[in-house]
N, C-alpha and C positions, 0 to 999 in steps of 0.2 A: 696707438690701443684701438683707435676704433679702425684704423687701416686694417692693423693684423687679424681684426674679426671680418673683416670682409673675407681678406685669404684663409679664413679659417674655412668660410662659409660655404666660401666658393669651391674648397678644395673637398669638401663634404658635397656642397653639391658635386661635382664633376666624379666623385668614386661612386655615389649612391646611381649617379648613369649609366657609368662600366660594370656596374654589379647588374644594375637591370637589364640591360644587355646582354650578358655572358649568363645569366636566366635566361634568357629568349633563345638563347644557342643550344641547338639540338643535343644531348651528351652522346660523348663516343663513348662508346665500350670497349673496352680492353679484355683482352683477357691474358690467362698467363701462358703461354707456348713453353712446355714438356715433351722431349723425346722420351719413350719408353721404347726400347727395344728401335725396331728402324723405325718405329710409325711417330709421328707430330700428333698430341692432343693438346686442344684447349680448354683448360679449368677457368673458372669463373674467379673473379679474386674474392667478390663478398662469400665465397665457401672456403675460405683461405685464411686461417687464421699465424703459419707460421712458414717459411721453407729455410731448413737447416741441415749442416752436416749430418749424415748418420753417425750420432752416436751409441750407445753401448747399446743391444740389443739380450735380454733374455730369452732363450728360446722355450719350447712351452710345446712336452712329449706330447703325441700323438698328434701333431697338425699335420693340414696338408703343408707339401715342400716349398708350397709359395709365402706360407704364415712364418714370417719370422722369427715373431715372437710379441714381447712389448717393452716396450720405453718411460723411463721416470723423468718427465719435461718436466723440471721447477714443481713436483709433487704432484701431478696426476698425469698418472699411467696411459699410456695409449696402447692399446693394438695394431703394427704394425705390419703392412702386405706386401711384397714385393710384386709392384706393377707389371712388369715384365715378365715375374714367371707365372703368377694369373692367365698371363693371355697366353701364357707358349710362346714367346717371342724369346726371338737368340738378343741373348745382354753382351756387352763389349764387357773387353778386359780393363775396358778404366775406371775399376771403385773409386776410385778420389772424385769424380763430376757425377757420380749419383746422389741425390739431395731425398733425404725426408720431406714432404708436403701432409703438415698437419691441418685435418679439417677445421672451417676456421665454426666462431662464436654457435652459427645459428645450425650449427651439426653439433656443437660441441657436445652432446647425450651420448653419440655417437664413441667419442674416442675414439678418432682411428687416423691410422699416417697413412701413407700412400709412399712407399718408394720406388724416385723416376731414372731411369738411366742416365739426363740429364735436363737443367730447366734451359729454354734456349734463350727464351725474355718475356717482354709485353708485346704482344698484336693486335692492333684497332681491327675492331671488323667492318669497319667501314670505309678501312683501306684493303681489305678482301672479295673476294667473290665467291656466291654461294658456289658449290660441288655440289653437281651430284653423281651420286654415290650410295648404293643401298646401304644403308646403317645395319647393321647386322644385332644389335645388342641396343635393349631398353634403355641404356644410360646413354649411349653417343646421341646427340636431337640435333647436328648438322653437322654439317661439313663445307669446309673456306677451300680456297686456295686462293694465298699470296703470291703480290705479284713477281715472286723468284717460279715459282709454279708450282709451290710444297704443297704439298695436300696436310689439312689441318683436320682433326676432328674434335667437335665439341663435348664436355663431359659433362653430366648434370650429377654432380659427386656424391646428393644426397641420394639420386637413384643406384651411384656404381653403390654405395653403401652400401642398401638395405637388398640388391639383391641376391638372391635366394641364393647363389653359386657361391657366390663372395662369403656368404655368412659361414658358406659351410667347412669350416677348418679344420674341425676332425675329420683324421683320414676311417 
């Protein structure tokens, strides 16, 4: 019995030490990489509640062409915008790859969703290097190059969702 207690105590001490060391390591910042038209964007995972296939969207009359309408996701209505169409970017014909990005808890009051051309996957910022290009919009917060030399622009989803041009959905 005493031997079992010693093993348990040793295990707990080792676990506590591993947790302490892990807490001291620098946090790795990951972003969701998405393709919008032919451009790459990085989205903060903290600002996303869900990535989903595009379901039924109800069109709203007299709105901009890039405003797709509203969709019901588990009883909550979301305003859905086609990000590529809003940016006037060429989109591919691969409609099956398109995904709906729903804004997360911190931005939940906005009840908005963005359709992106394709979800590429996760990217770690510490595996990329800053890329010095001119950022054109207030919601573009930084630019990065991955190890393959592909450029990515990091997006502040809150600033994007509050952009006056983006909010002007009525024609």
